[in-house]
N, C-alpha and C positions, 0 to 999 in steps of 0.2 A: 503492500499500500504506500502511496506517496504521503507525502508529509501535507496535510491540509493547512492552509494559511490560517483558518480560525478555529476556534472551540470556545464553549461556553466554559467548561472545566476541563482542566489539565492535570491530569496525573504523571507525576514523574518516578517511574520504575516500575518495572515488569515482573515484580517479585509476588511472592504471597501476600505481602498487605496490598500493595499498588493494586494487584487483581483482586484481590477481595473487596477493596475500594470502588473499584470499576463495576465490580458484578452486583453489588448494593445499590449503586448508584442507579444502574439498569433497571434493577428491580423497583426502584423507586418512581421510575419514568422518566428518570434523565436521558434525553436523546442524543445531547453533543457533548459527549464525555470523549477524551481522546487521551489513550496511556502513552505515554514515550519511554521508552526503554534504549538504555545505550549499547546494550550489548544484544541480546536473546534473551525471552522470557526465562526466567529462574535462572540467570546466569551469575547475578551477584551472591550475597548470603544465602539466597533460598535452598541453594542445591546442596548445601553441606550442613542444612539443620538438623537436626536430630530427629524433629517430629515427635518427639512426647506432647503429649495434651494431657497437661494436669488442670482440673477445673478449679482445686479449692484455692484461693488467695485470702488474704487477711483482710480484703476490702468486699463488702456484699457486692457491689455495682461491679467489681472485677470477675468475681465469679460468677455471675449473672453472666455476663459475656464471655466468660469459659464454656458455660453452661450451653450457652446459645449457638457457641461454634461446634460444639459435640453433636448437637441436634442438627444442625445445618451438616455436616461429614456426613453423617448417616443418610440423606437425603440428597446431597449433592450430585453422587455419581448416578443414580436414577434420572434426575433431572435431565443433566447434559450428556450420559452415554460416555462420560470421562471417567476413567477409574481415579478413585484418591486414595485406594489401601487404606481404609479407615478399620481400625481394629480397635475395638472396645474391651482391651484385655484388662482394665483396671490397672492401679500403681498403689504401691505400698511405700509407704515412708516411715523410715524408722529413726527410732530417736536412742542414741547413744549415750547420751546424760539426763540428769532428770531437769534441766533447766531446757533442754530441746523437748523433753516429754511434756513437762508443765506447759509449752506454747503449742505442741500438738492438742492437747488438749483444749485448751483454750479455742484454738481454731474450730475442732470438732464442737464444742459447745455454740459457737457461733453459727457455726455451718446447718447444725441440727436448728435452730430459730428460725431459718427460712428455709427447711425441708430439704437440706441437702443431703443424700445418703452418703453416709461414711460410717465405718466399723472402728472402733478403738481395739486392739489385739495385745494380748499379751507376747512378750518375746516367744515363746512355745506356739501360740497360734499364728504367727509372723512368720515364723520357721515352717510350720505347716501348710501355711500359705506358699512360700515359695523355700522351699527344701535347699536350694543350691546356696541361700544365705547363711551364715552363720548366725547363732542366735547369742553368741557369747559375746558382751559387753552393749547389749541392748537392752533398753529399758522398757521398752513400748513401741508401739507403730500404731500407724493409720491406714486401713485400707478404704479405697475409692474404687467401686467395681466399675463404674463405668468409665472411669480415664482411660486413656488409649494412644495409640499412636495413626499416625498420618505419613504418607509417602509425600514430602514437601513439594517436591515438583511435579508430581502427579496431581494433587489439590493445587496448586496454581494454576496446571493446565485446565483444570474443571472450572474454575474460577473464569479464566479467560473466554472459555467455550461459553461460559452463561453470561459473560459481560458481552462478547460479540452476538450472541443470539436476541441480546436487548436491544442492539444497534451501538454498542460500544465500539469506537475504532482503536485497534491498536497498532503503534508503529513502532518496530525495532529497529534497531541500528542507527538511533539517534541520540546524539550527545547534548544536553542541555548544558549551553555555555553561561547563561544568565536570564535576566530580567530587567524589564522594562514596567516602573512602577508610576502609580498618578496615586500622590497620598498615600494611603493604607492599602490600596487595592492593587494586584501586578495586572498589569494592562496587556502585556506582551510577553513571552517566552521564547528567548532568543536559543536558538541551535545552530549545528555547523551545517544543517542541511536548509536555514531560514529560520524566519520569525513566524510564531503563531499568535494572534491577537485572539 
């Protein structure tokens, strides 16, 4: 695709985050969205991300955001036809000090207050759940059954496919070199292939 000379919204970066933003903008009905990627989709930090998806965070809003992601990963492949390699295998967080165990128990109490499923485990229960880990030095653990892993490049490609199906334009091999501003608003994105108003 050639570089358009104008777009209402320009997303810079074609990794998991940029393509997710483009996907969601498309779902919200935004039709004039352009993603610019300096190389190829997933060629930045996305390609070497671990892909571990843990939902439990110290803040409720962040936990809710991660829960939304897990729900989406389960549906995105069916929606787009692009594999995401989502595997809801659960996660186990181990505490090897009383301080860490207290922190995990506080997080567990907070999580339960907004109906987040998790289980506190004894060292033996944690070992039974994952026998390859030693229970030596483990004070306690938290198990989240619907955490999992996703293949980041595949997930990004699914986001991109979903974004394109909503009319989002994605242009690869375009390096953003700067911006022209008007007050606090960016009015032009400068690239190595021309400007995008």
